[in-house]
C-alpha positions in Angstrom: 15.9 8.7 -11.7 12.5 8.0 -12.9 9.0 8.9 -11.3 8.6 5.3 -10.3 11.8 5.2 -8.8 11.4 8.7 -7.1 8.2 7.4 -5.6 9.6 4.3 -4.0 12.6 6.4 -2.5 10.4 9.3 -1.5 7.7 6.4 0.4 10.8 4.9 2.0 12.2 8.1 3.3 8.8 9.3 4.7 8.8 5.7 6.7 12.1 6.3 8.1 11.4 9.9 9.0 8.7 9.1 10.6 10.5 6.2 12.7 13.0 8.6 13.9 10.3 11.2 14.8 8.6 8.6 16.6 11.2 7.7 18.7 12.7 11.2 19.2 9.7 13.5 19.3 6.3 11.9 19.9 5.0 8.5 19.7 2.2 9.8 17.6 4.3 10.2 14.5 3.7 6.7 14.1 0.4 8.0 12.4 2.6 9.5 9.6 3.7 5.8 8.9 0.0 4.5 8.9 -0.3 7.4 6.2 2.6 6.9 4.0 1.4 3.1 3.9 -2.2 3.6 3.5 -1.4 6.0 0.6 1.0 3.4 -1.1 -1.7 0.7 -0.7 -4.4 2.7 -2.6 -2.0 3.7 -5.1 -1.1 0.1 -6.2 -5.0 -0.3 -6.8 -6.2 2.8 -8.2 -2.8 4.5 -9.8 -3.8 7.7 -7.9 -0.6 9.1 -6.1 -0.5 13.0 -5.2 3.1 12.5 -4.7 3.5 11.4 -8.4 1.5 14.3 -9.5 3.6 16.9 -7.4 6.8 15.1 -9.0 5.6 15.0 -12.7 4.8 18.8 -12.3 8.4 19.2 -11.0 9.6 17.6 -14.3 10.7 14.3 -13.1 10.0 11.8 -16.2 8.5 8.5 -16.0 11.0 5.5 -17.1 8.9 5.3 -20.6 9.6 8.8 -21.5 13.2 8.5 -20.4 13.3 5.0 -22.8 11.7 7.2 -25.6 14.2 10.0 -25.3 17.0 7.8 -25.7 
């Protein structure tokens, strides 16, 4: 899986997790959804994504790197 798809999957997982936590633990977990959404929104414009930096250090390759290695 490429870095780009990993970021999309991670964002979706975090939103779903925050919905479950909001419904079962505390309504304050809705702020996790707000944080994830704001981070996705700003990264669309700035290109800065902390999760991508962590995943890159873990060895996940971008789609371009995967294509070059084939």
